[in-house]
C-alpha positions in Angstrom: 24.8 -7.2 15.2 22.7 -8.8 12.6 23.1 -8.4 8.8 20.0 -6.7 7.4 18.9 -6.6 3.8 17.3 -3.2 3.2 14.5 -3.0 0.6 14.4 0.1 -1.6 12.7 1.0 -4.8 15.5 3.5 -5.5 17.9 0.7 -6.5 17.4 -1.6 -9.5 16.4 -5.1 -8.7 19.5 -7.5 -8.6 20.3 -9.4 -11.8 22.3 -12.0 -9.8 22.7 -13.4 -6.3 23.4 -10.2 -4.5 21.5 -7.6 -2.4 21.5 -4.1 -3.6 21.6 -2.6 0.0 22.9 -4.3 3.1 23.3 -3.0 6.6 25.2 -4.1 9.6 24.6 -1.9 12.7 25.1 1.7 11.5 27.0 0.7 8.3 25.3 0.6 5.0 26.8 -1.2 2.0 25.4 -0.3 -1.5 26.2 -2.6 -4.4 27.6 -1.2 -7.6 25.4 1.4 -9.3 25.6 2.7 -12.8 23.9 5.3 -15.0 20.5 3.6 -14.9 17.3 5.4 -15.7 15.2 4.1 -12.8 11.8 4.6 -14.5 12.7 2.5 -17.5 15.1 0.2 -15.8 17.7 0.7 -18.6 21.3 1.8 -18.6 21.9 5.2 -20.2 24.9 5.1 -22.5 26.1 8.7 -22.9 29.0 11.0 -22.4 31.0 10.4 -19.2 29.6 13.5 -17.5 26.0 12.5 -17.9 26.7 8.8 -16.9 28.7 10.1 -13.8 26.0 12.5 -12.7 23.2 9.9 -13.2 25.2 7.2 -11.3 26.0 9.6 -8.3 22.3 10.8 -8.3 21.2 7.1 -8.1 23.6 6.5 -5.2 22.3 9.7 -3.5 18.7 8.7 -3.9 19.4 5.2 -2.4 21.3 6.6 0.5 18.5 9.0 1.3 15.9 6.3 1.0 17.7 4.1 3.5 18.4 6.8 6.1 21.7 8.2 5.1 23.2 10.8 2.9 26.2 11.7 0.7 27.7 13.4 3.8 27.6 10.0 5.6 29.6 8.2 2.9 32.8 6.6 4.3 34.3 4.8 1.3 33.7 4.8 -2.4 34.9 2.4 -5.1 34.8 3.7 -8.6 35.1 1.6 -11.7 35.9 3.5 -14.9 36.0 2.0 -18.4 39.0 4.2 -19.2 41.4 5.9 -16.8 41.9 8.6 -19.4 38.6 9.9 -18.0 39.9 10.2 -14.4 40.3 14.0 -14.5 36.8 14.6 -15.9 35.3 12.1 -13.5 37.0 13.9 -10.5 35.7 17.2 -11.6 32.1 16.0 -11.5 32.7 13.8 -8.4 34.0 16.8 -6.4 30.6 18.5 -6.8 28.9 15.6 -4.9 31.5 15.6 -2.1 32.5 19.3 -1.8 33.9 19.0 1.8 35.5 16.1 3.7 35.3 13.6 0.8 35.3 9.9 1.7 38.1 7.5 1.2 38.1 6.2 -2.3 39.6 3.7 -4.7 39.4 4.2 -8.5 40.3 1.5 -11.0 39.9 0.9 -14.7 37.6 -2.1 -15.3 38.1 -4.3 -18.3 34.5 -4.1 -19.1 31.4 -2.8 -17.3 27.8 -4.1 -17.6 25.8 -2.8 -20.6 28.9 -0.9 -22.0 28.6 1.8 -19.3 31.5 4.1 -18.5 31.2 4.2 -14.8 30.1 2.1 -11.8 30.2 3.1 -8.2 29.7 1.3 -4.9 29.7 2.9 -1.5 29.9 2.2 2.2 28.1 4.7 4.4 26.8 5.1 7.9 23.3 5.9 8.9 22.6 9.6 9.5 22.6 10.6 13.1 19.3 9.8 14.6 18.1 7.8 11.7 16.4 4.6 13.0 17.0 1.2 11.3 14.4 0.4 8.8 
């Protein structure tokens, strides 16, 4: 198997030496995503619910663009700015993974980029029958 950097306009361009989306065989690795308004390229600082929904929508859009989906997510890592928001975050997160949710780790981060409240990275697999890009 060969590591493949997958281009997508659904992910913001990297601000450092990393690739937004990498694949190895049928596995897809998506770098940390936040509540970015893709048309403007700016983080949206808002209430946790809005930031969480925007972040998960961004992840969903990237997955679909690279031949996967939320149903194909295997592992999620969540970074919250405050673990007191864990319950509210879970309520929203459950809407995106209503059945058979992926494995997950959730930690409180000391500080997230741009002062955001949530950042999420995922490992997924390609949807059945989706050819490599």
